ROZA-936962 format. One record per residue (C-alpha): residue number from 1; residue in three letters; x, y, z. Coordinates in nm, 2 decimals. Layout:
   k   r      u      v      w
 NUM Ala      X      Y      Z
...
! end
This chain:
   k   r      u      v      w
   1 Met -16.87  10.18  11.83
   2 Asn -17.07  10.37  12.06
   3 Ser -16.96  10.61  12.36
   4 Gln -17.00  10.39  12.62
   5 Leu -16.77  10.13  12.46
   6 Thr -16.54  10.39  12.39
   7 Ala -16.53  10.49  12.76
   8 Phe -16.47  10.13  12.85
   9 Ile -16.17  10.10  12.63
  10 Thr -16.03  10.41  12.74
  11 Leu -16.06  10.34  13.08
  12 Ser -15.91   9.98  13.05
  13 Cys -15.61  10.12  12.84
  14 Thr -15.54  10.46  13.09
  15 Ser -15.51  10.17  13.34
  16 Gly -15.27   9.96  13.14
  17 Val -15.04  10.26  13.04
  18 Leu -15.05  10.36  13.43
  19 Asn -14.95  10.02  13.53
  20 Leu -14.69   9.98  13.25
  21 Tyr -14.52  10.30  13.36
  22 Leu -14.51  10.19  13.72
  23 Cys -14.36   9.88  13.61
  24 Leu -14.08  10.05  13.37
  25 Tyr -14.04  10.32  13.64
  26 Val -13.97  10.09  13.90
  27 Phe -13.77   9.86  13.69
  28 Leu -13.52  10.13  13.59
  29 Lys -13.48  10.23  13.95
  30 Arg -13.46   9.89  14.07
  31 Tyr -13.09   9.90  14.20
  32 Asn -13.23  10.17  14.44
  33 Tyr -13.48  10.00  14.59
  34 Thr -13.51   9.66  14.83
  35 Lys -13.55   9.31  14.65
  36 Ile -13.94   9.37  14.71
  37 Ala -13.90   9.57  14.40
  38 Gln -13.87   9.27  14.19
  39 Leu -14.22   9.15  14.30
  40 Phe -14.38   9.47  14.23
  41 Ile -14.22   9.50  13.87
  42 Ser -14.37   9.10  13.78
  43 Tyr -14.72   9.27  13.99
  44 Thr -14.77   9.57  13.78
  45 Ala -14.65   9.43  13.45
  46 Leu -14.93   9.14  13.49
  47 Ile -15.20   9.37  13.55
  48 Ala -15.09   9.58  13.23
  49 Val -15.12   9.30  13.01
  50 Tyr -15.47   9.23  13.17
  51 Cys -15.56   9.57  13.12
  52 Phe -15.44   9.60  12.75
  53 Ala -15.59   9.25  12.66
  54 Ser -15.92   9.35  12.79
  55 Ala -15.93   9.68  12.59
  56 Phe -15.82   9.48  12.29
  57 Gly -16.10   9.26  12.35
  58 Leu -16.35   9.50  12.36
  59 Ile -16.23   9.60  11.99
  60 Ala -16.28   9.25  11.88
  61 Thr -16.53   9.18  11.61
  62 Thr -16.53   8.78  11.61
  63 Leu -16.59   8.53  11.91
  64 Ser -16.26   8.34  11.81
  65 Ala -16.07   8.69  11.86
  66 Ile -16.27   8.75  12.20
  67 Lys -16.14   8.41  12.29
  68 Val -15.79   8.50  12.20
  69 Trp -15.80   8.81  12.42
  70 Thr -15.96   8.64  12.69
  71 Ala -15.68   8.40  12.71
  72 Ile -15.45   8.68  12.74
  73 Gln -15.64   8.86  13.02
  74 Tyr -15.59   8.54  13.22
  75 Val -15.22   8.57  13.18
  76 Gly -15.24   8.87  13.36
  77 Met -15.55   8.85  13.56
  78 Ala -15.49   8.49  13.70
  79 Phe -15.14   8.55  13.79
  80 Ser -15.13   8.89  13.92
  81 Thr -15.37   8.85  14.22
  82 Pro -15.14   8.61  14.39
  83 Leu -14.87   8.83  14.28
  84 Gly -15.01   9.08  14.47
  85 Leu -15.06   8.89  14.81
  86 Leu -14.69   8.79  14.75
  87 Phe -14.58   9.14  14.76
  88 Ile -14.79   9.21  15.05
  89 Met -14.63   8.94  15.23
  90 Gln -14.27   9.04  15.19
  91 Tyr -14.35   9.42  15.23
  92 Leu -14.48   9.28  15.60
  93 Gly -14.18   9.07  15.65
  94 Phe -14.33   8.73  15.58
  95 His -14.04   8.49  15.48
  96 Leu -14.12   8.34  15.12
  97 Thr -13.95   8.01  15.01
  98 Arg -13.99   7.87  14.64
  99 Lys -14.25   7.61  14.73
 100 Lys -14.47   7.88  14.91
 101 Ile -14.47   8.09  14.58
 102 Met -14.48   7.81  14.33
 103 Ala -14.79   7.65  14.55
 104 Leu -14.99   8.01  14.53
 105 Leu -14.93   8.01  14.14
 106 Ala -15.05   7.66  14.08
 107 Ile -15.42   7.74  14.07
 108 Pro -15.37   8.04  13.83
 109 Phe -15.14   7.82  13.62
 110 Ile -15.45   7.57  13.61
 111 Ser -15.68   7.85  13.52
 112 Leu -15.51   7.97  13.23
 113 Ile -15.50   7.63  13.09
 114 Met -15.86   7.58  13.17
 115 Val -15.92   7.92  12.98
 116 Val -15.74   7.81  12.67
 117 Thr -15.89   7.45  12.62
 118 Asn -16.23   7.56  12.75
 119 Asp -16.40   7.46  12.42
 120 Ile -16.29   7.11  12.50
 121 His -16.41   7.04  12.84
 122 His -16.61   7.38  12.92
 123 Phe -16.54   7.33  13.32
 124 His -16.44   7.74  13.30
 125 Tyr -16.72   7.86  13.09
 126 Arg -17.02   7.63  13.03
 127 Val -17.10   7.89  12.76
 128 Phe -16.92   8.15  12.64
 129 Glu -17.08   8.34  12.29
 130 Ile -17.15   8.69  12.14
 131 Asp -17.41   8.83  12.33
 132 Pro -17.72   8.78  12.11
 133 Ile -17.90   9.11  12.21
 134 Leu -17.60   9.35  12.25
 135 Gly -17.38   9.18  11.98
 136 Glu -17.02   9.22  11.95
 137 Pro -16.79   9.26  12.13
 138 Tyr -17.03   9.20  12.44
 139 Val -17.01   8.85  12.56
 140 His -17.29   8.60  12.70
 141 Gln -17.12   8.36  12.93
 142 Glu -17.23   8.13  13.16
 143 Ile -16.96   8.00  13.45
 144 Gly -16.83   7.68  13.50
 145 Ile -16.70   7.49  13.82
 146 Trp -16.35   7.60  13.77
 147 Tyr -16.44   7.94  13.71
 148 Ile -16.59   7.95  14.06
 149 Ile -16.27   7.82  14.21
 150 His -16.06   8.07  14.03
 151 Gly -16.28   8.34  14.17
 152 Ile -16.27   8.21  14.50
 153 Phe -15.90   8.19  14.46
 154 Thr -15.87   8.54  14.33
 155 Phe -16.10   8.72  14.55
 156 Gly -15.93   8.52  14.86
 157 Cys -15.61   8.67  14.74
 158 Met -15.74   9.02  14.74
 159 Phe -15.90   8.97  15.08
 160 Val -15.61   8.83  15.28
 161 Ser -15.39   9.08  15.13
 162 Phe -15.62   9.39  15.22
 163 Leu -15.64   9.18  15.59
 164 Leu -15.29   9.14  15.67
 165 Val -15.21   9.51  15.58
 166 Leu -15.52   9.63  15.82
 167 Ile -15.40   9.36  16.08
 168 His -15.04   9.56  16.06
 169 Trp -15.20   9.92  16.09
 170 Lys -15.17   9.98  16.47
 171 Glu -14.82   9.81  16.46
 172 Thr -14.67  10.09  16.20
 173 Thr -14.57  10.42  16.28
 174 Lys -14.73  10.69  16.14
 175 Ala -14.44  10.78  15.87
 176 Tyr -14.55  10.45  15.72
 177 Arg -14.92  10.47  15.72
 178 Gln -14.93  10.65  15.37
 179 Gln -14.78  10.31  15.24
 180 Leu -15.02  10.12  15.41
 181 Ile -15.30  10.33  15.26
 182 Ala -15.19  10.28  14.92
 183 Leu -15.16   9.90  14.96
 184 Met -15.48   9.85  15.11
 185 Cys -15.67  10.07  14.84
 186 Gly -15.47   9.87  14.58
 187 Gln -15.62   9.54  14.68
 188 Leu -15.97   9.65  14.84
 189 Ile -16.07   9.87  14.48
 190 Pro -16.05   9.59  14.24
 191 Met -16.17   9.35  14.50
 192 Ile -16.51   9.56  14.56
 193 Thr -16.52   9.61  14.18
 194 Ala -16.48   9.22  14.13
 195 Phe -16.76   9.15  14.39
 196 Ile -16.98   9.39  14.23
 197 Tyr -16.92   9.24  13.88
 198 Leu -17.01   8.89  14.03
 199 Leu -17.34   9.03  14.17
 200 Gly -17.44   9.13  13.82
 201 Leu -17.48   9.50  13.87
 202 Thr -17.24   9.63  13.61
 203 Pro -17.27   9.65  13.25
 204 Gln -17.35   9.32  13.09
 205 Gly -17.09   9.15  12.89
 206 Val -16.79   9.35  13.01
 207 Asp -16.52   9.29  13.30
 208 Pro -16.54   9.64  13.51
 209 Val -16.21   9.54  13.68
 210 Pro -15.95   9.68  13.44
 211 Met -16.14  10.01  13.45
 212 Val -16.09  10.13  13.76
 213 Leu -15.71   9.98  13.80
 214 Trp -15.57  10.32  13.70
 215 Ala -15.69  10.46  14.07
 216 Ser -15.47  10.17  14.22
 217 Ser -15.20  10.27  14.02
 218 Phe -15.22  10.66  14.09
 219 Leu -15.20  10.53  14.46
 220 Tyr -14.90  10.34  14.43
 221 Leu -14.72  10.64  14.26
 222 Trp -14.83  10.83  14.51
 223 Ser -14.67  10.63  14.79
 224 Ile -14.34  10.57  14.59
 225 Asn -14.28  10.96  14.54
 226 Ser -14.44  11.07  14.90
 227 Ser -14.35  10.80  15.14
 228 Arg -14.04  10.63  14.97
 229 Leu -14.23  10.30  14.92
 230 Phe -13.92  10.02  14.85
 231 Arg -13.66  10.25  15.01
 232 Val -13.77  10.25  15.36
 233 Met -14.05   9.98  15.48
 234 Pro -14.18   9.90  15.83
 235 Val -14.10   9.54  15.91
 236 Ala -14.40   9.42  16.10
 237 Lys -14.34   9.37  16.45
 238 Asp -14.46   9.03  16.45
 239 Ala -14.18   8.93  16.18
 240 Ile -13.94   9.05  16.41
 241 Phe -14.07   8.90  16.71
 242 His -14.06   8.57  16.53
 243 Ser -13.74   8.56  16.41
 244 Ile -13.57   8.64  16.72
 245 Asn -13.35   8.33  16.79
 246 Asp -13.40   8.35  17.17
 247 Gly -13.74   8.22  17.31
 248 Val -13.96   8.50  17.44
 249 Ile -14.24   8.48  17.69
 250 Val -14.47   8.78  17.77
 251 Leu -14.67   8.77  18.08
 252 Asp -14.92   9.03  18.21
 253 Glu -14.93   9.21  18.55
 254 Ser -15.05   8.89  18.68
 255 Ala -14.80   8.65  18.53
 256 Arg -15.04   8.51  18.29
 257 Leu -14.88   8.41  17.95
 258 Ile -15.02   8.65  17.67
 259 Glu -14.75   8.59  17.38
 260 Phe -14.48   8.40  17.32
 261 Asn -14.23   8.35  16.99
 262 Gln -14.17   8.06  16.76
 263 Ala -13.83   8.00  16.91
 264 Cys -14.01   7.89  17.22
 265 Ser -14.12   7.55  17.06
 266 Lys -13.75   7.49  17.09
 267 Val -13.73   7.58  17.47
 268 Phe -14.08   7.41  17.56
 269 Pro -14.20   7.18  17.27
 270 Gln -14.50   7.11  17.48
 271 Leu -14.62   7.50  17.48
 272 Thr -14.93   7.58  17.27
 273 Arg -15.13   7.85  17.16
 274 Ser -15.42   7.72  17.40
 275 Met -15.24   7.81  17.72
 276 Ile -15.21   8.18  17.64
 277 Gly -15.41   8.33  17.94
 278 Arg -15.30   8.09  18.19
 279 Asp -15.07   8.16  18.51
 280 Ile -14.70   8.08  18.39
 281 Gly -14.65   7.87  18.70
 282 Glu -14.92   7.64  18.63
 283 Thr -14.82   7.64  18.23
 284 Trp -14.43   7.57  18.36
 285 Ile -14.52   7.30  18.54
 286 Glu -14.73   7.14  18.24
 287 Val -14.47   7.17  17.96
 288 Thr -14.16   7.06  18.17
 289 Gly -14.30   6.87  18.44
 290 Gln -14.16   7.04  18.72
 291 Pro -14.19   7.34  18.89
 292 Met -14.04   7.68  18.82
 293 Pro -13.68   7.69  18.93
 294 Phe -13.70   8.10  19.00
 295 Thr -13.97   8.34  19.14
 296 Leu -14.05   8.62  18.89
 297 Glu -14.03   8.85  19.19
 298 Ala -13.67   8.73  19.29
 299 Val -13.51   8.81  18.93
 300 Val -13.67   9.12  18.83
 301 Asn -13.42   9.39  18.80
 302 Thr -13.17   9.15  18.92
 303 Gln -12.87   8.94  18.73
 304 Asp -12.95   8.67  18.51
 305 Ile -12.98   8.32  18.59
 306 Glu -12.94   7.98  18.45
 307 Ile -13.18   7.70  18.43
 308 Val -13.12   7.34  18.28
 309 Leu -13.39   7.19  18.05
 310 Ser -13.41   6.90  17.84
 311 Asp -13.04   6.88  17.84
 312 His -13.03   7.21  17.75
 313 Thr -12.88   7.54  17.96
 314 Tyr -13.04   7.84  17.90
 315 Gln -12.98   8.19  18.05
 316 Val -13.27   8.38  18.16
 317 Arg -13.34   8.72  18.18
 318 Val -13.67   8.91  18.34
 319 Thr -13.74   9.21  18.27
 320 Glu -14.06   9.47  18.31
 321 Leu -14.25   9.55  18.04
 322 Gln -14.47   9.86  17.96
 323 His -14.77   9.76  17.73
 324 Val -14.91   9.97  17.46
 325 Asn -15.21  10.00  17.68
 326 His -15.02  10.10  17.98
 327 Gly -15.06   9.79  18.15
 328 Lys -14.73   9.62  18.32
 329 Gly -14.62   9.30  18.26
 330 Leu -14.28   9.07  18.24
 331 Leu -14.05   8.99  17.96
 332 Leu -13.91   8.64  18.01
 333 Ile -13.59   8.59  17.74
 334 Phe -13.44   8.24  17.72
 335 Thr -13.10   8.23  17.52
 336 Asp -12.96   7.88  17.48
 337 Ile -12.61   7.89  17.61
 338 Thr -12.55   7.50  17.61
 339 Glu -12.26   7.54  17.36
 340 Leu -12.10   7.81  17.56
 341 Lys -12.15   7.60  17.88
 342 Glu -11.98   7.31  17.73
 343 Leu -11.69   7.54  17.60
 344 Gln -11.64   7.71  17.92
 345 Arg -11.63   7.35  18.07
 346 Gln -11.37   7.25  17.79
 347 Leu -11.16   7.52  17.82
 348 Glu -11.16   7.49  18.21
 349 Gln -11.05   7.14  18.18
 350 Leu -10.75   7.22  17.93
 351 Ala -10.69   7.49  18.18
 352 Phe -10.69   7.36  18.54
 353 Tyr -10.70   6.99  18.49
 354 Asp -10.42   6.72  18.42
 355 Glu -10.51   6.58  18.07
 356 Leu -10.40   6.24  18.19
 357 Thr -10.51   6.18  18.54
 358 Gln -10.81   6.42  18.49
 359 Ile -10.73   6.56  18.85
 360 Tyr -10.60   6.92  18.94
 361 Asn -10.27   7.03  18.76
 362 Arg -10.00   7.26  18.91
 363 Arg -10.17   7.60  18.78
 364 Ala -10.50   7.50  18.95
 365 Phe -10.34   7.41  19.27
 366 Phe -10.18   7.71  19.34
 367 Gln -10.47   7.88  19.23
 368 Gln -10.70   7.68  19.48
 369 Cys -10.42   7.64  19.78
 370 Asn -10.32   8.00  19.79
 371 Gln -10.67   8.12  19.86
 372 Ala -10.70   7.79  20.12
 373 Tyr -10.38   7.89  20.27
 374 Ser -10.49   8.26  20.31
 375 Glu -10.81   8.14  20.49
 376 Ala -10.59   7.92  20.72
 377 Arg -10.34   8.18  20.82
 378 Glu -10.60   8.41  20.89
 379 Ser -10.80   8.18  21.09
 380 Ser -10.47   8.06  21.28
 381 Ser -10.59   7.70  21.20
 382 Ala -10.36   7.39  21.08
 383 Phe -10.28   7.34  20.75
 384 Thr -10.07   7.05  20.60
 385 Val  -9.91   6.96  20.26
 386 Ile  -9.79   6.64  20.14
 387 Leu  -9.57   6.58  19.82
 388 Met  -9.58   6.25  19.68
 389 Asp  -9.33   6.07  19.42
 390 Ile  -9.37   5.74  19.25
 391 Asp  -9.05   5.53  19.31
 392 His  -8.82   5.45  19.01
 393 Phe  -9.08   5.55  18.77
 394 Lys  -8.83   5.63  18.50
 395 Asn  -8.78   5.25  18.53
 396 Val  -9.12   5.18  18.43
 397 Asn  -9.07   5.39  18.14
 398 Asp  -8.74   5.24  18.02
 399 Thr  -8.87   4.86  18.07
 400 Tyr  -9.24   4.86  17.97
 401 Gly  -9.26   5.23  17.76
 402 His  -9.47   5.53  17.80
 403 Ala  -9.76   5.38  17.75
 404 Ile  -9.78   5.16  18.04
 405 Gly  -9.58   5.46  18.25
 406 Asp  -9.92   5.66  18.15
 407 Gln -10.13   5.35  18.28
 408 Leu  -9.94   5.36  18.62
 409 Leu  -9.96   5.73  18.67
 410 Val -10.37   5.70  18.62
 411 His -10.35   5.38  18.85
 412 Val -10.17   5.54  19.14
 413 Val -10.43   5.86  19.13
 414 Lys -10.72   5.61  19.14
 415 Val -10.56   5.43  19.40
 416 Cys -10.52   5.74  19.62
 417 Gln -10.84   5.90  19.55
 418 Ser -11.04   5.57  19.68
 419 Val -10.85   5.66  20.02
 420 Leu -10.89   6.05  20.01
 421 Lys -11.22   6.20  20.14
 422 Lys -11.38   6.48  19.99
 423 Gly -11.23   6.82  20.05
 424 Glu -10.86   6.72  19.99
 425 Leu -10.69   6.92  19.73
 426 Phe -10.52   6.69  19.48
 427 Ala -10.33   6.79  19.21
 428 Arg -10.04   6.66  18.98
 429 Tyr  -9.76   6.90  19.07
 430 Gly  -9.51   6.76  18.80
 431 Gly  -9.41   6.46  18.60
 432 Glu  -9.45   6.13  18.85
 433 Glu  -9.48   6.40  19.16
 434 Phe  -9.86   6.46  19.32
 435 Val  -9.95   6.72  19.58
 436 Leu -10.23   6.68  19.87
 437 Ala -10.33   7.01  20.06
 438 Leu -10.52   6.91  20.39
 439 Lys -10.70   7.22  20.52
 440 Asp -10.77   7.16  20.92
 441 Ser -10.51   6.89  20.92
 442 Thr -10.22   6.85  21.17
 443 Leu  -9.88   6.74  21.07
 444 Leu  -9.94   6.40  21.25
 445 Glu -10.27   6.37  21.07
 446 Gly -10.08   6.43  20.73
 447 Gln  -9.86   6.16  20.83
 448 Ala -10.12   5.92  20.91
 449 Leu -10.28   5.98  20.58
 450 Ala  -9.95   5.96  20.37
 451 Asn  -9.86   5.63  20.54
 452 Leu -10.20   5.48  20.45
 453 Leu -10.15   5.59  20.11
 454 Cys  -9.81   5.44  20.08
 455 Asn  -9.97   5.08  20.21
 456 Ser -10.26   5.12  19.95
 457 Val -10.02   5.18  19.64
 458 Glu  -9.81   4.91  19.74
 459 Ser -10.05   4.67  19.81
 460 Gln -10.24   4.72  19.46
 461 Pro -10.01   4.65  19.19
 462 Leu -10.15   4.75  18.84
 463 Met -10.24   4.48  18.63
 464 Thr -10.13   4.49  18.26
 465 Thr -10.07   4.25  17.95
 466 Glu  -9.69   4.27  18.04
 467 Gly  -9.80   4.14  18.41
 468 Ala  -9.86   4.30  18.77
 469 Ile  -9.63   4.60  18.80
 470 Arg  -9.59   4.71  19.17
 471 Ala  -9.52   5.03  19.25
 472 Thr  -9.45   5.24  19.60
 473 Ile  -9.43   5.61  19.68
 474 Ser  -9.25   5.85  19.90
 475 Cys  -9.40   6.13  20.08
 476 Gly  -9.28   6.45  20.24
 477 Val  -9.53   6.61  20.48
 478 Ala  -9.51   6.96  20.62
 479 Glu  -9.72   7.17  20.84
 480 Gly  -9.75   7.57  20.85
 481 Thr  -9.64   7.64  21.20
 482 Lys  -9.83   7.92  21.31
 483 Gly  -9.91   8.06  20.97
 484 Gln  -9.56   8.21  20.94
 485 Glu  -9.47   8.03  20.61
 486 Thr  -9.57   8.14  20.29
 487 Leu  -9.72   7.86  20.03
 488 Tyr  -9.40   7.81  19.86
 489 Gln  -9.19   7.80  20.17
 490 Leu  -9.44   7.54  20.33
 491 Leu  -9.41   7.34  19.99
 492 Asn  -9.00   7.35  19.99
 493 Asn  -9.06   7.23  20.35
 494 Ala  -9.26   6.94  20.21
 495 Asp  -9.02   6.87  19.94
 496 Lys  -8.69   6.83  20.18
 497 Ala  -8.89   6.58  20.33
 498 Leu  -8.96   6.40  20.05
 499 Tyr  -8.58   6.41  19.95
 500 Ala  -8.50   6.25  20.30
 501 Ala  -8.76   6.01  20.24
 502 Lys  -8.62   5.91  19.94
 503 Gln  -8.25   5.92  20.04
 504 Ala  -8.36   5.66  20.34
 505 Gly  -8.48   5.39  20.07
 506 Arg  -8.81   5.53  19.94
 507 Asn  -9.14   5.37  19.98
 508 Arg  -9.19   5.55  20.30
 509 Val  -9.31   5.90  20.46
 510 His  -9.10   6.18  20.64
 511 Val  -9.20   6.47  20.79
 512 Phe  -9.05   6.82  20.84
 513 Leu  -8.92   6.90  21.16
 514 Glu  -8.74   7.25  21.20
! end
């Protein structure tokens, strides 16, 4: 064995030992690290297999033994490069699914099968034999079609890994750049060596890549100890930006679109990357079919606004943004509050509306009427209330049942609503009793409206399966005189008038007179 071959074997074994050490070191401390360490353990273990198999292949004395060690090399070499790419991707914050991982490992698996069965089809090596000049363990080989495919895939994995790290260099703070240097060089060293090997500039019959992998191992070890690789890692701003659930649009100082995240596709399905650089007003019209419902100048540094897009309600926050290059811009954040608004509507419905008749309940009436009555007193304007009661309602429940009684309540409300104009405060006061508050209406106007309601209810019977049910109502009307009464006193006066209407025979209107 000549000294050159001994040097090759020594360098390959050194690379294998260092990667095995890295694998065991991280494995023993895996509970102290993040989940990314699991990928690194597999990655370094496969590189160790690759390096040791290469060394053993260089001491083989027969072609069959060389083929066996070559197949074992491919166990490590074919799978280590895509695992290195997966390691870089997870480090940078990419979301890795099982399908993505399996798809990336498909070609390495096929390559291993191709090498093991090469003597049958010769797709990987067209010729694989002992070098006729140098002798064993040097190999003369002529590559096949699958060798080219595998080579492109391997080189592509290393190049993409290097490129991903390089792209995120500027986005990473100085404290973490040592890690990026180790990761970039860890991919760059074998990539350049493999490229030189493919160009035929390395010693013939020997794969030089395992001999240089010790350098990558030293860099990884340095990064683990000096910059806490696996313990503290930068998450790419890209990953954070696109993982935000809210839609985010970034504008420059001229209100032109310069960036948006993935969540924007839910807010604006028609928004595409081709629209970057265009004015946001024009873009908004194109993707929504309508002009912007707000102006950027009006909402910066002011309260949030709400817009409705595609049956969804969004809260829009617009804030000023200072770019890295000292330019100014705007940040538009769209938060979907559709469920929140629906919940608010349901809570409001439960809190302020009568469940059966869908008009205001007693609580909502007092809340609304107190404010209206206070305003009327301050302006010394007229204010009248009407209390209504369905006559003999208990008899309806006793005769036809509560279901028909509920139908009658709803029927009377609808009849009254058909008479009322917009603006009257109409509420269910309790049981079969209702109340109307009329702002800017005198006692005579209230009396006229009450008579109209009585006549309408009497003339429109409820049609049921039990037949037509005629109902009448009694009304008591009272007006605030010179704004001296409180709302409760005013309602008490109306109640006295209502009692008088019932005593007088029902189906009639009485007014309260002092």
